[in-house]
All heavy atoms as TSV, in Angstrom:
chain	resi	resn	atom	element	x	y	z
A	1	MET	N	N	11.099	-17.221	8.183
A	1	MET	CA	C	11.822	-16.644	7.129
A	1	MET	C	C	12.536	-15.394	7.739
A	1	MET	O	O	12.062	-14.579	8.496
A	1	MET	CB	C	10.738	-15.987	6.125
A	1	MET	CG	C	11.298	-15.268	5.025
A	1	MET	SD	S	10.129	-14.670	3.805
A	1	MET	CE	C	9.930	-16.030	2.762
A	2	SER	N	N	13.812	-15.382	7.351
A	2	SER	CA	C	14.719	-14.298	7.931
A	2	SER	C	C	14.450	-12.956	7.206
A	2	SER	O	O	13.781	-12.885	6.157
A	2	SER	CB	C	16.213	-14.757	7.801
A	2	SER	OG	O	16.551	-14.583	6.378
A	3	LEU	N	N	14.972	-11.899	7.798
A	3	LEU	CA	C	14.751	-10.621	7.200
A	3	LEU	C	C	15.496	-10.511	5.928
A	3	LEU	O	O	14.972	-9.875	4.940
A	3	LEU	CB	C	15.258	-9.467	8.202
A	3	LEU	CG	C	15.037	-8.080	7.799
A	3	LEU	CD1	C	13.534	-7.821	7.632
A	3	LEU	CD2	C	15.602	-7.152	8.799
A	4	LYS	N	N	16.610	-11.107	5.709
A	4	LYS	CA	C	17.393	-11.121	4.447
A	4	LYS	C	C	16.591	-11.813	3.392
A	4	LYS	O	O	16.502	-11.332	2.243
A	4	LYS	CB	C	18.728	-11.809	4.635
A	4	LYS	CG	C	19.711	-11.070	5.501
A	4	LYS	CD	C	20.915	-11.839	5.713
A	4	LYS	CE	C	21.814	-11.305	6.791
A	4	LYS	NZ	N	22.987	-12.098	7.107
A	5	SER	N	N	16.002	-12.926	3.700
A	5	SER	CA	C	15.234	-13.705	2.764
A	5	SER	C	C	13.954	-12.961	2.397
A	5	SER	O	O	13.581	-12.865	1.158
A	5	SER	CB	C	14.735	-15.062	3.269
A	5	SER	OG	O	15.920	-15.810	3.563
A	6	PHE	N	N	13.323	-12.336	3.257
A	6	PHE	CA	C	12.137	-11.501	3.009
A	6	PHE	C	C	12.498	-10.300	2.139
A	6	PHE	O	O	11.768	-10.029	1.182
A	6	PHE	CB	C	11.525	-10.988	4.302
A	6	PHE	CG	C	10.219	-10.163	4.087
A	6	PHE	CD1	C	9.117	-10.668	3.608
A	6	PHE	CD2	C	10.386	-8.768	4.235
A	6	PHE	CE1	C	7.967	-9.916	3.326
A	6	PHE	CE2	C	9.275	-7.957	3.993
A	6	PHE	CZ	C	8.099	-8.530	3.567
A	7	HIS	N	N	13.628	-9.690	2.393
A	7	HIS	CA	C	14.058	-8.582	1.597
A	7	HIS	C	C	14.272	-9.017	0.109
A	7	HIS	O	O	13.763	-8.354	-0.807
A	7	HIS	CB	C	15.358	-7.975	2.161
A	7	HIS	CG	C	15.797	-6.745	1.426
A	7	HIS	ND1	N	15.217	-5.535	1.651
A	7	HIS	CD2	C	16.792	-6.500	0.607
A	7	HIS	CE1	C	15.799	-4.632	0.898
A	7	HIS	NE2	N	16.746	-5.202	0.233
A	8	ARG	N	N	14.920	-10.182	-0.093
A	8	ARG	CA	C	15.095	-10.643	-1.412
A	8	ARG	C	C	13.786	-10.965	-2.080
A	8	ARG	O	O	13.562	-10.688	-3.268
A	8	ARG	CB	C	16.042	-11.885	-1.391
A	8	ARG	CG	C	17.443	-11.477	-0.990
A	8	ARG	CD	C	18.319	-12.678	-0.992
A	8	ARG	NE	N	19.708	-12.193	-0.648
A	8	ARG	CZ	C	20.666	-13.069	-0.549
A	8	ARG	NH1	N	20.541	-14.334	-0.688
A	8	ARG	NH2	N	21.873	-12.619	-0.193
A	9	PHE	N	N	12.907	-11.592	-1.289
A	9	PHE	CA	C	11.606	-11.911	-1.910
A	9	PHE	C	C	10.875	-10.661	-2.334
A	9	PHE	O	O	10.246	-10.584	-3.345
A	9	PHE	CB	C	10.704	-12.666	-0.877
A	9	PHE	CG	C	9.324	-12.817	-1.196
A	9	PHE	CD1	C	8.972	-13.774	-2.167
A	9	PHE	CD2	C	8.355	-12.119	-0.556
A	9	PHE	CE1	C	7.613	-13.883	-2.515
A	9	PHE	CE2	C	7.012	-12.207	-0.935
A	9	PHE	CZ	C	6.686	-13.105	-1.932
A	10	PHE	N	N	10.922	-9.593	-1.507
A	10	PHE	CA	C	10.233	-8.390	-1.805
A	10	PHE	C	C	10.821	-7.702	-3.039
A	10	PHE	O	O	10.103	-7.135	-3.830
A	10	PHE	CB	C	10.368	-7.381	-0.604
A	10	PHE	CG	C	9.560	-6.164	-0.715
A	10	PHE	CD1	C	8.174	-6.172	-0.607
A	10	PHE	CD2	C	10.173	-4.935	-1.004
A	10	PHE	CE1	C	7.423	-5.022	-0.744
A	10	PHE	CE2	C	9.458	-3.837	-1.163
A	10	PHE	CZ	C	8.106	-3.831	-1.027
A	11	VAL	N	N	12.216	-7.756	-3.175
A	11	VAL	CA	C	12.768	-7.140	-4.355
A	11	VAL	C	C	12.325	-7.943	-5.632
A	11	VAL	O	O	12.052	-7.309	-6.668
A	11	VAL	CB	C	14.361	-7.152	-4.264
A	11	VAL	CG1	C	14.966	-6.757	-5.586
A	11	VAL	CG2	C	14.720	-6.138	-3.165
A	12	VAL	N	N	12.302	-9.248	-5.533
A	12	VAL	CA	C	11.818	-10.074	-6.692
A	12	VAL	C	C	10.343	-9.768	-6.993
A	12	VAL	O	O	9.916	-9.719	-8.133
A	12	VAL	CB	C	12.087	-11.560	-6.392
A	12	VAL	CG1	C	11.423	-12.400	-7.474
A	12	VAL	CG2	C	13.592	-11.867	-6.329
A	13	LEU	N	N	9.544	-9.581	-5.962
A	13	LEU	CA	C	8.068	-9.250	-6.143
A	13	LEU	C	C	8.005	-7.886	-6.840
A	13	LEU	O	O	7.174	-7.698	-7.704
A	13	LEU	CB	C	7.437	-9.228	-4.778
A	13	LEU	CG	C	5.936	-8.835	-4.850
A	13	LEU	CD1	C	5.120	-9.925	-5.542
A	13	LEU	CD2	C	5.423	-8.678	-3.417
A	14	CYS	N	N	8.811	-6.887	-6.411
A	14	CYS	CA	C	8.781	-5.615	-7.111
A	14	CYS	C	C	9.257	-5.774	-8.543
A	14	CYS	O	O	8.645	-5.041	-9.458
A	14	CYS	CB	C	9.736	-4.661	-6.425
A	14	CYS	SG	S	9.171	-4.077	-4.824
A	15	LEU	N	N	10.182	-6.660	-8.899
A	15	LEU	CA	C	10.552	-6.832	-10.228
A	15	LEU	C	C	9.428	-7.420	-11.040
A	15	LEU	O	O	9.155	-7.056	-12.156
A	15	LEU	CB	C	11.798	-7.779	-10.232
A	15	LEU	CG	C	12.459	-8.036	-11.575
A	15	LEU	CD1	C	12.898	-6.754	-12.222
A	15	LEU	CD2	C	13.614	-8.986	-11.498
A	16	ALA	N	N	8.720	-8.373	-10.421
A	16	ALA	CA	C	7.513	-8.944	-11.137
A	16	ALA	C	C	6.455	-7.903	-11.451
A	16	ALA	O	O	5.867	-7.877	-12.444
A	16	ALA	CB	C	6.973	-10.071	-10.396
A	17	LEU	N	N	6.290	-6.977	-10.422
A	17	LEU	CA	C	5.225	-5.906	-10.672
A	17	LEU	C	C	5.711	-4.956	-11.712
A	17	LEU	O	O	4.891	-4.421	-12.459
A	17	LEU	CB	C	5.017	-5.218	-9.322
A	17	LEU	CG	C	4.231	-5.988	-8.281
A	17	LEU	CD1	C	4.135	-5.264	-6.987
A	17	LEU	CD2	C	2.896	-6.302	-8.723
A	18	PHE	N	N	7.006	-4.691	-11.775
A	18	PHE	CA	C	7.484	-3.785	-12.884
A	18	PHE	C	C	7.284	-4.495	-14.230
A	18	PHE	O	O	6.892	-3.824	-15.222
A	18	PHE	CB	C	9.006	-3.503	-12.666
A	18	PHE	CG	C	9.275	-2.364	-11.741
A	18	PHE	CD1	C	10.201	-2.579	-10.729
A	18	PHE	CD2	C	8.742	-1.163	-11.958
A	18	PHE	CE1	C	10.464	-1.409	-9.906
A	18	PHE	CE2	C	8.976	-0.026	-11.123
A	18	PHE	CZ	C	9.847	-0.304	-10.035
A	19	ALA	N	N	7.532	-5.752	-14.271
A	19	ALA	CA	C	7.276	-6.546	-15.533
A	19	ALA	C	C	5.825	-6.495	-15.868
A	19	ALA	O	O	5.493	-6.281	-17.174
A	19	ALA	CB	C	7.733	-7.995	-15.368
A	20	PHE	N	N	4.942	-6.729	-15.027
A	20	PHE	CA	C	3.524	-6.670	-15.284
A	20	PHE	C	C	3.113	-5.264	-15.749
A	20	PHE	O	O	2.313	-5.104	-16.732
A	20	PHE	CB	C	2.649	-7.035	-14.067
A	20	PHE	CG	C	1.215	-6.826	-14.282
A	20	PHE	CD1	C	0.484	-7.707	-15.141
A	20	PHE	CD2	C	0.551	-5.785	-13.700
A	20	PHE	CE1	C	-0.863	-7.512	-15.359
A	20	PHE	CE2	C	-0.873	-5.548	-13.969
A	20	PHE	CZ	C	-1.509	-6.370	-14.763
A	21	THR	N	N	3.569	-4.276	-15.073
A	21	THR	CA	C	3.294	-2.884	-15.501
A	21	THR	C	C	3.792	-2.558	-16.819
A	21	THR	O	O	3.131	-1.850	-17.631
A	21	THR	CB	C	3.809	-1.839	-14.444
A	21	THR	OG1	O	3.342	-2.209	-13.154
A	21	THR	CG2	C	3.439	-0.444	-14.767
A	22	GLY	N	N	4.963	-3.051	-17.141
A	22	GLY	CA	C	5.587	-2.894	-18.501
A	22	GLY	C	C	4.728	-3.519	-19.612
A	22	GLY	O	O	4.465	-2.941	-20.688
A	23	TYR	N	N	4.258	-4.757	-19.237
A	23	TYR	CA	C	3.385	-5.492	-20.246
A	23	TYR	C	C	2.020	-4.659	-20.348
A	23	TYR	O	O	1.542	-4.515	-21.545
A	23	TYR	CB	C	3.128	-6.841	-19.668
A	23	TYR	CG	C	2.032	-7.539	-20.464
A	23	TYR	CD1	C	2.201	-8.024	-21.769
A	23	TYR	CD2	C	0.741	-7.690	-19.916
A	23	TYR	CE1	C	1.171	-8.628	-22.396
A	23	TYR	CE2	C	-0.284	-8.314	-20.536
A	23	TYR	CZ	C	-0.095	-8.809	-21.735
A	23	TYR	OH	O	-1.090	-9.402	-22.467
A	24	TRP	N	N	1.452	-4.232	-19.378
A	24	TRP	CA	C	0.266	-3.512	-19.348
A	24	TRP	C	C	0.429	-2.142	-20.218
A	24	TRP	O	O	-0.431	-1.815	-20.940
A	24	TRP	CB	C	-0.277	-3.201	-17.936
A	24	TRP	CG	C	-1.632	-2.508	-17.926
A	24	TRP	CD1	C	-2.843	-3.205	-17.918
A	24	TRP	CD2	C	-1.926	-1.164	-17.821
A	24	TRP	NE1	N	-3.829	-2.311	-17.851
A	24	TRP	CE2	C	-3.288	-1.026	-17.830
A	24	TRP	CE3	C	-1.088	-0.027	-17.712
A	24	TRP	CZ2	C	-3.882	0.171	-17.774
A	24	TRP	CZ3	C	-1.735	1.127	-17.687
A	24	TRP	CH2	C	-3.141	1.282	-17.674
A	25	ALA	N	N	1.507	-1.446	-19.908
A	25	ALA	CA	C	1.755	-0.219	-20.581
A	25	ALA	C	C	2.085	-0.445	-21.998
A	25	ALA	O	O	1.881	0.512	-22.877
A	25	ALA	CB	C	2.814	0.522	-19.892
A	26	SER	N	N	2.502	-1.528	-22.535
A	26	SER	CA	C	2.780	-1.711	-23.907
A	26	SER	C	C	1.661	-2.155	-24.758
A	26	SER	O	O	1.739	-2.488	-25.955
A	26	SER	CB	C	3.915	-2.765	-24.064
A	26	SER	OG	O	3.455	-4.071	-23.637
A	27	GLY	N	N	0.446	-2.214	-24.174
A	27	GLY	CA	C	-0.768	-2.498	-24.872
A	27	GLY	C	C	-1.516	-3.716	-24.451
A	27	GLY	O	O	-2.447	-4.217	-25.094
A	28	GLY	N	N	-0.978	-4.344	-23.417
A	28	GLY	CA	C	-1.623	-5.575	-22.878
A	28	GLY	C	C	-2.772	-5.327	-21.947
A	28	GLY	O	O	-3.261	-6.223	-21.203
A	29	ASN	N	N	-3.397	-4.133	-21.986
A	29	ASN	CA	C	-4.596	-3.889	-21.220
A	29	ASN	C	C	-5.853	-4.060	-22.040
A	29	ASN	O	O	-5.774	-4.200	-23.228
A	29	ASN	CB	C	-4.438	-2.412	-20.660
A	29	ASN	CG	C	-4.203	-1.410	-21.741
A	29	ASN	OD1	O	-4.860	-1.409	-22.772
A	29	ASN	ND2	N	-3.281	-0.560	-21.573
A	30	PRO	N	N	-7.006	-4.011	-21.431
A	30	PRO	CA	C	-8.290	-4.303	-22.124
A	30	PRO	C	C	-8.555	-3.335	-23.256
A	30	PRO	O	O	-9.221	-3.705	-24.322
A	30	PRO	CB	C	-9.370	-4.249	-21.068
A	30	PRO	CG	C	-8.588	-4.541	-19.809
A	30	PRO	CD	C	-7.249	-3.975	-19.953
A	31	THR	N	N	-8.086	-2.146	-23.160
A	31	THR	CA	C	-8.409	-1.180	-24.267
A	31	THR	C	C	-7.270	-1.088	-25.277
A	31	THR	O	O	-7.367	-0.365	-26.198
A	31	THR	CB	C	-8.638	0.244	-23.623
A	31	THR	OG1	O	-7.417	0.614	-23.007
A	31	THR	CG2	C	-9.787	0.260	-22.670
A	32	ALA	N	N	-6.164	-1.852	-25.039
A	32	ALA	CA	C	-5.003	-1.852	-25.972
A	32	ALA	C	C	-4.422	-0.500	-26.033
A	32	ALA	O	O	-3.798	-0.075	-27.062
A	32	ALA	CB	C	-5.344	-2.335	-27.329
A	33	LEU	N	N	-4.570	0.336	-24.987
A	33	LEU	CA	C	-3.944	1.652	-24.888
A	33	LEU	C	C	-2.503	1.510	-24.593
A	33	LEU	O	O	-2.127	0.814	-23.673
A	33	LEU	CB	C	-4.703	2.452	-23.860
A	33	LEU	CG	C	-4.198	3.862	-23.566
A	33	LEU	CD1	C	-4.375	4.729	-24.734
A	33	LEU	CD2	C	-4.806	4.419	-22.350
A	34	LYS	N	N	-1.628	2.167	-25.364
A	34	LYS	CA	C	-0.224	2.169	-25.164
A	34	LYS	C	C	0.207	3.417	-24.392
A	34	LYS	O	O	-0.239	4.545	-24.740
A	34	LYS	CB	C	0.513	2.010	-26.471
A	34	LYS	CG	C	0.265	0.732	-27.089
A	34	LYS	CD	C	1.047	0.579	-28.295
A	34	LYS	CE	C	0.747	-0.847	-28.932
A	34	LYS	NZ	N	1.394	-0.999	-30.137
A	35	THR	N	N	0.992	3.287	-23.329
A	35	THR	CA	C	1.419	4.407	-22.511
A	35	THR	C	C	2.971	4.323	-22.506
A	35	THR	O	O	3.544	3.681	-21.615
A	35	THR	CB	C	0.834	4.296	-21.078
A	35	THR	OG1	O	-0.610	3.968	-21.191
A	35	THR	CG2	C	1.027	5.592	-20.358
A	36	PRO	N	N	3.607	5.053	-23.449
A	36	PRO	CA	C	5.088	4.946	-23.533
A	36	PRO	C	C	5.800	5.424	-22.271
A	36	PRO	O	O	6.802	4.868	-21.870
A	36	PRO	CB	C	5.392	5.850	-24.742
A	36	PRO	CG	C	4.152	6.178	-25.435
A	36	PRO	CD	C	3.037	5.894	-24.436
A	37	TRP	N	N	5.384	6.524	-21.621
A	37	TRP	CA	C	6.109	7.013	-20.416
A	37	TRP	C	C	6.025	5.975	-19.324
A	37	TRP	O	O	7.026	5.817	-18.585
A	37	TRP	CB	C	5.536	8.363	-20.026
A	37	TRP	CG	C	4.157	8.356	-19.562
A	37	TRP	CD1	C	2.989	8.519	-20.346
A	37	TRP	CD2	C	3.685	8.079	-18.273
A	37	TRP	NE1	N	1.894	8.425	-19.585
A	37	TRP	CE2	C	2.268	8.144	-18.321
A	37	TRP	CE3	C	4.198	7.758	-17.051
A	37	TRP	CZ2	C	1.442	7.932	-17.208
A	37	TRP	CZ3	C	3.516	7.551	-15.935
A	37	TRP	CH2	C	2.072	7.623	-15.947
A	38	LEU	N	N	4.884	5.276	-19.173
A	38	LEU	CA	C	4.828	4.251	-18.140
A	38	LEU	C	C	5.694	2.963	-18.511
A	38	LEU	O	O	6.264	2.415	-17.618
A	38	LEU	CB	C	3.385	3.871	-17.900
A	38	LEU	CG	C	3.091	2.888	-16.812
A	38	LEU	CD1	C	3.616	3.443	-15.499
A	38	LEU	CD2	C	1.592	2.534	-16.717
A	39	LEU	N	N	5.753	2.739	-19.794
A	39	LEU	CA	C	6.596	1.551	-20.234
A	39	LEU	C	C	7.994	1.865	-19.973
A	39	LEU	O	O	8.747	1.033	-19.354
A	39	LEU	CB	C	6.365	1.351	-21.725
A	39	LEU	CG	C	7.233	0.242	-22.335
A	39	LEU	CD1	C	7.067	-1.084	-21.675
A	39	LEU	CD2	C	7.024	0.212	-23.796
A	40	TRP	N	N	8.563	3.069	-20.275
A	40	TRP	CA	C	9.893	3.357	-20.018
A	40	TRP	C	C	10.209	3.517	-18.518
A	40	TRP	O	O	11.268	3.101	-18.071
A	40	TRP	CB	C	10.308	4.640	-20.740
A	40	TRP	CG	C	10.334	4.396	-22.269
A	40	TRP	CD1	C	9.407	4.903	-23.169
A	40	TRP	CD2	C	11.234	3.608	-23.017
A	40	TRP	NE1	N	9.789	4.465	-24.436
A	40	TRP	CE2	C	10.809	3.686	-24.366
A	40	TRP	CE3	C	12.258	2.785	-22.695
A	40	TRP	CZ2	C	11.520	2.928	-25.356
A	40	TRP	CZ3	C	12.938	2.104	-23.629
A	40	TRP	CH2	C	12.601	2.211	-24.948
A	41	SER	N	N	9.272	4.014	-17.752
A	41	SER	CA	C	9.464	4.072	-16.266
A	41	SER	C	C	9.578	2.693	-15.695
A	41	SER	O	O	10.346	2.492	-14.857
A	41	SER	CB	C	8.293	4.857	-15.684
A	41	SER	OG	O	8.240	6.210	-16.169
A	42	SER	N	N	8.653	1.836	-16.139
A	42	SER	CA	C	8.692	0.460	-15.550
A	42	SER	C	C	9.987	-0.233	-15.984
A	42	SER	O	O	10.545	-1.021	-15.229
A	42	SER	CB	C	7.485	-0.368	-15.914
A	42	SER	OG	O	7.375	-0.425	-17.322
A	43	LEU	N	N	10.446	0.019	-17.183
A	43	LEU	CA	C	11.762	-0.695	-17.673
A	43	LEU	C	C	12.876	-0.127	-16.852
A	43	LEU	O	O	13.796	-0.818	-16.505
A	43	LEU	CB	C	11.935	-0.431	-19.120
A	43	LEU	CG	C	11.029	-1.205	-20.083
A	43	LEU	CD1	C	11.317	-0.808	-21.526
A	43	LEU	CD2	C	11.179	-2.733	-19.890
A	44	ALA	N	N	12.878	1.181	-16.574
A	44	ALA	CA	C	13.923	1.776	-15.730
A	44	ALA	C	C	13.876	1.247	-14.329
A	44	ALA	O	O	14.928	0.967	-13.630
A	44	ALA	CB	C	13.818	3.319	-15.799
A	45	GLY	N	N	12.674	1.151	-13.800
A	45	GLY	CA	C	12.556	0.563	-12.415
A	45	GLY	C	C	12.972	-0.905	-12.313
A	45	GLY	O	O	13.627	-1.308	-11.429
A	46	ALA	N	N	12.661	-1.692	-13.372
A	46	ALA	CA	C	13.065	-3.059	-13.448
A	46	ALA	C	C	14.662	-3.161	-13.543
A	46	ALA	O	O	15.286	-3.972	-12.853
A	46	ALA	CB	C	12.422	-3.759	-14.642
A	47	ALA	N	N	15.288	-2.301	-14.293
A	47	ALA	CA	C	16.717	-2.308	-14.443
A	47	ALA	C	C	17.324	-1.905	-13.124
A	47	ALA	O	O	18.378	-2.567	-12.676
A	47	ALA	CB	C	17.208	-1.375	-15.536
A	48	ALA	N	N	16.802	-0.972	-12.431
A	48	ALA	CA	C	17.305	-0.524	-11.180
A	48	ALA	C	C	17.099	-1.709	-10.077
A	48	ALA	O	O	17.979	-1.920	-9.262
A	48	ALA	CB	C	16.681	0.760	-10.616
A	49	SER	N	N	15.995	-2.388	-10.160
A	49	SER	CA	C	15.752	-3.449	-9.255
A	49	SER	C	C	16.673	-4.592	-9.469
A	49	SER	O	O	17.232	-5.233	-8.516
A	49	SER	CB	C	14.271	-3.951	-9.409
A	49	SER	OG	O	13.367	-3.037	-8.992
A	50	VAL	N	N	16.996	-4.994	-10.732
A	50	VAL	CA	C	17.913	-6.029	-11.043
A	50	VAL	C	C	19.357	-5.608	-10.492
A	50	VAL	O	O	20.029	-6.437	-9.837
A	50	VAL	CB	C	17.982	-6.356	-12.486
A	50	VAL	CG1	C	19.169	-7.217	-12.809
A	50	VAL	CG2	C	16.644	-7.002	-12.972
A	51	ALA	N	N	19.714	-4.437	-10.749
A	51	ALA	CA	C	21.094	-3.922	-10.306
A	51	ALA	C	C	21.120	-4.029	-8.781
A	51	ALA	O	O	22.136	-4.420	-8.218
A	51	ALA	CB	C	21.363	-2.555	-10.800
A	52	TYR	N	N	20.014	-3.547	-8.118
A	52	TYR	CA	C	20.075	-3.560	-6.604
A	52	TYR	C	C	20.042	-5.011	-6.031
A	52	TYR	O	O	20.735	-5.341	-5.204
A	52	TYR	CB	C	18.853	-2.853	-6.091
A	52	TYR	CG	C	18.719	-2.964	-4.602
A	52	TYR	CD1	C	19.581	-2.171	-3.814
A	52	TYR	CD2	C	17.802	-3.728	-3.976
A	52	TYR	CE1	C	19.516	-2.231	-2.449
A	52	TYR	CE2	C	17.730	-3.837	-2.634
A	52	TYR	CZ	C	18.530	-3.065	-1.846
A	52	TYR	OH	O	18.481	-3.153	-0.538
A	53	PHE	N	N	19.289	-5.913	-6.777
A	53	PHE	CA	C	19.303	-7.303	-6.289
A	53	PHE	C	C	20.619	-7.943	-6.389
A	53	PHE	O	O	21.140	-8.647	-5.480
A	53	PHE	CB	C	18.264	-8.043	-7.066
A	53	PHE	CG	C	18.048	-9.420	-6.644
A	53	PHE	CD1	C	17.346	-9.695	-5.519
A	53	PHE	CD2	C	18.617	-10.500	-7.318
A	53	PHE	CE1	C	17.147	-11.049	-5.099
A	53	PHE	CE2	C	18.485	-11.839	-6.929
A	53	PHE	CZ	C	17.717	-12.082	-5.697
A	54	VAL	N	N	21.341	-7.690	-7.537
A	54	VAL	CA	C	22.679	-8.262	-7.717
A	54	VAL	C	C	23.628	-7.653	-6.659
A	54	VAL	O	O	24.406	-8.416	-6.064
A	54	VAL	CB	C	23.209	-7.952	-9.149
A	54	VAL	CG1	C	24.641	-8.292	-9.278
A	54	VAL	CG2	C	22.354	-8.787	-10.132
A	55	TRP	N	N	23.543	-6.398	-6.357
A	55	TRP	CA	C	24.352	-5.774	-5.418
A	55	TRP	C	C	24.107	-6.394	-4.056
A	55	TRP	O	O	25.041	-6.655	-3.234
A	55	TRP	CB	C	24.212	-4.304	-5.367
A	55	TRP	CG	C	24.906	-3.611	-4.237
A	55	TRP	CD1	C	26.240	-3.241	-4.220
A	55	TRP	CD2	C	24.340	-3.257	-2.979
A	55	TRP	NE1	N	26.509	-2.705	-3.006
A	55	TRP	CE2	C	25.372	-2.694	-2.227
A	55	TRP	CE3	C	23.087	-3.314	-2.434
A	55	TRP	CZ2	C	25.204	-2.214	-0.937
A	55	TRP	CZ3	C	22.894	-2.884	-1.187
A	55	TRP	CH2	C	23.910	-2.298	-0.436
A	56	HIS	N	N	22.890	-6.501	-3.723
A	56	HIS	CA	C	22.424	-7.036	-2.420
A	56	HIS	C	C	22.974	-8.447	-2.235
A	56	HIS	O	O	23.368	-8.848	-1.144
A	56	HIS	CB	C	20.912	-6.981	-2.301
A	56	HIS	CG	C	20.450	-7.491	-0.912
A	56	HIS	ND1	N	20.594	-6.871	0.191
A	56	HIS	CD2	C	19.717	-8.610	-0.620
A	56	HIS	CE1	C	20.010	-7.635	1.169
A	56	HIS	NE2	N	19.520	-8.690	0.617
A	57	VAL	N	N	22.769	-9.333	-3.200
A	57	VAL	CA	C	23.191	-10.670	-3.076
A	57	VAL	C	C	24.682	-10.757	-2.873
A	57	VAL	O	O	25.274	-11.609	-2.164
A	57	VAL	CB	C	22.738	-11.501	-4.344
A	57	VAL	CG1	C	23.426	-12.867	-4.368
A	57	VAL	CG2	C	21.219	-11.670	-4.333
A	58	ARG	N	N	25.434	-9.888	-3.660
A	58	ARG	CA	C	26.902	-9.891	-3.521
A	58	ARG	C	C	27.401	-9.358	-2.098
A	58	ARG	O	O	28.410	-9.826	-1.588
A	58	ARG	CB	C	27.548	-9.149	-4.603
A	58	ARG	CG	C	27.535	-9.852	-5.815
A	58	ARG	CD	C	28.236	-9.031	-6.878
A	58	ARG	NE	N	28.208	-9.862	-8.262
A	58	ARG	CZ	C	28.746	-9.367	-9.348
A	58	ARG	NH1	N	29.398	-8.195	-9.323
A	58	ARG	NH2	N	28.684	-10.004	-10.437
A	59	SER	N	N	26.688	-8.365	-1.581
A	59	SER	CA	C	27.178	-7.799	-0.366
A	59	SER	C	C	26.689	-8.388	0.870
A	59	SER	O	O	27.344	-8.385	1.880
A	59	SER	CB	C	26.638	-6.297	-0.347
A	59	SER	OG	O	25.336	-6.237	-0.192
A	60	VAL	N	N	25.613	-9.086	0.868
A	60	VAL	CA	C	25.093	-9.810	2.011
A	60	VAL	C	C	25.007	-11.244	1.743
A	60	VAL	O	O	24.055	-11.715	0.878
A	60	VAL	CB	C	23.617	-9.224	2.391
A	60	VAL	CG1	C	23.112	-9.951	3.608
A	60	VAL	CG2	C	23.731	-7.679	2.625
A	61	ARG	N	N	25.732	-12.062	2.425
A	61	ARG	CA	C	25.711	-13.482	2.153
A	61	ARG	C	C	24.785	-14.148	3.173
A	61	ARG	O	O	24.942	-13.866	4.368
A	61	ARG	CB	C	27.200	-14.036	2.281
A	61	ARG	CG	C	28.097	-13.476	1.299
A	61	ARG	CD	C	27.847	-14.004	-0.047
A	61	ARG	NE	N	28.835	-13.422	-1.006
A	61	ARG	CZ	C	28.734	-13.484	-2.301
A	61	ARG	NH1	N	27.708	-14.103	-2.774
A	61	ARG	NH2	N	29.644	-12.988	-3.021
A	62	LEU	N	N	23.991	-15.066	2.671
A	62	LEU	CA	C	23.160	-15.892	3.607
A	62	LEU	C	C	23.956	-17.013	4.106
A	62	LEU	O	O	24.764	-17.569	3.354
A	62	LEU	CB	C	21.947	-16.416	2.922
A	62	LEU	CG	C	20.778	-15.467	2.736
A	62	LEU	CD1	C	19.707	-16.127	1.920
A	62	LEU	CD2	C	20.228	-14.994	4.032
A	63	PRO	N	N	23.843	-17.463	5.273
A	63	PRO	CA	C	24.598	-18.639	5.807
A	63	PRO	C	C	24.064	-19.924	5.052
A	63	PRO	O	O	22.887	-20.038	4.768
A	63	PRO	CB	C	24.287	-18.684	7.299
A	63	PRO	CG	C	23.152	-17.837	7.552
A	63	PRO	CD	C	23.018	-16.880	6.362
A	64	ALA	N	N	24.993	-20.766	4.798
A	64	ALA	CA	C	24.641	-22.009	4.102
A	64	ALA	C	C	23.888	-23.005	4.899
A	64	ALA	O	O	23.584	-23.197	5.882
A	64	ALA	CB	C	25.870	-22.682	3.536
Protein backbone atom coordinates (compact mmCIF):
# COMPACT_ATOMS: atom_id res chain seq x y z
CA MET A 1 0.00 0.00 0.00
CA SER A 2 1.47 3.31 -1.04
CA LEU A 3 1.66 6.33 1.22
CA LYS A 4 -0.97 8.13 -0.88
CA SER A 5 -3.39 5.23 -0.57
CA PHE A 6 -2.77 4.96 3.16
CA HIS A 7 -3.38 8.69 3.55
CA ARG A 8 -6.71 8.43 1.75
CA PHE A 9 -7.66 5.40 3.84
CA PHE A 10 -6.79 7.29 7.02
CA VAL A 11 -8.92 10.30 6.00
CA VAL A 12 -11.89 8.01 5.24
CA LEU A 13 -11.37 6.28 8.59
CA CYS A 14 -11.43 9.66 10.35
CA LEU A 15 -14.64 10.49 8.50
CA ALA A 16 -16.19 7.24 9.73
CA LEU A 17 -15.14 8.05 13.30
CA PHE A 18 -16.67 11.52 13.02
CA ALA A 19 -19.91 9.91 11.81
CA PHE A 20 -19.92 7.45 14.72
CA THR A 21 -19.21 10.24 17.21
CA GLY A 22 -22.03 12.32 15.72
CA TYR A 23 -24.43 9.39 16.03
CA TRP A 24 -23.34 8.77 19.61
CA ALA A 25 -23.67 12.45 20.54
CA SER A 26 -27.18 12.67 19.06
CA GLY A 27 -28.51 10.14 21.56
CA GLY A 28 -27.32 6.84 20.17
CA ASN A 29 -25.49 5.97 23.38
CA PRO A 30 -26.72 3.57 26.08
CA THR A 31 -28.03 6.37 28.31
CA ALA A 32 -29.66 8.28 25.41
CA LEU A 33 -27.76 11.34 26.59
CA LYS A 34 -27.61 14.07 23.95
CA THR A 35 -24.49 16.19 23.73
CA PRO A 36 -25.10 19.06 21.29
CA TRP A 37 -21.60 20.56 21.41
CA LEU A 38 -20.06 17.19 20.54
CA LEU A 39 -22.58 16.68 17.76
CA TRP A 40 -21.79 20.03 16.17
CA SER A 41 -18.06 19.49 16.61
CA SER A 42 -18.20 16.12 14.91
CA LEU A 43 -20.29 17.54 12.07
CA ALA A 44 -17.77 20.33 11.59
CA GLY A 45 -14.92 17.81 11.63
CA ALA A 46 -16.72 15.62 9.10
CA ALA A 47 -17.30 18.61 6.81
CA ALA A 48 -13.64 19.58 7.06
CA SER A 49 -12.59 15.97 6.37
CA VAL A 50 -14.76 15.78 3.26
CA ALA A 51 -13.40 19.11 1.99
CA TYR A 52 -9.83 17.97 2.64
CA PHE A 53 -10.41 14.60 0.99
CA VAL A 54 -11.80 16.24 -2.16
CA TRP A 55 -8.87 18.68 -2.26
CA HIS A 56 -6.39 15.84 -1.74
CA VAL A 57 -7.88 13.69 -4.51
CA ARG A 58 -7.84 16.60 -6.94
CA SER A 59 -4.32 17.74 -6.12
CA VAL A 60 -2.57 14.35 -5.91
CA ARG A 61 -3.28 11.91 -8.71
CA LEU A 62 -2.57 8.22 -8.28
CA PRO A 63 -1.01 6.50 -11.26
CA ALA A 64 -3.48 4.35 -13.17
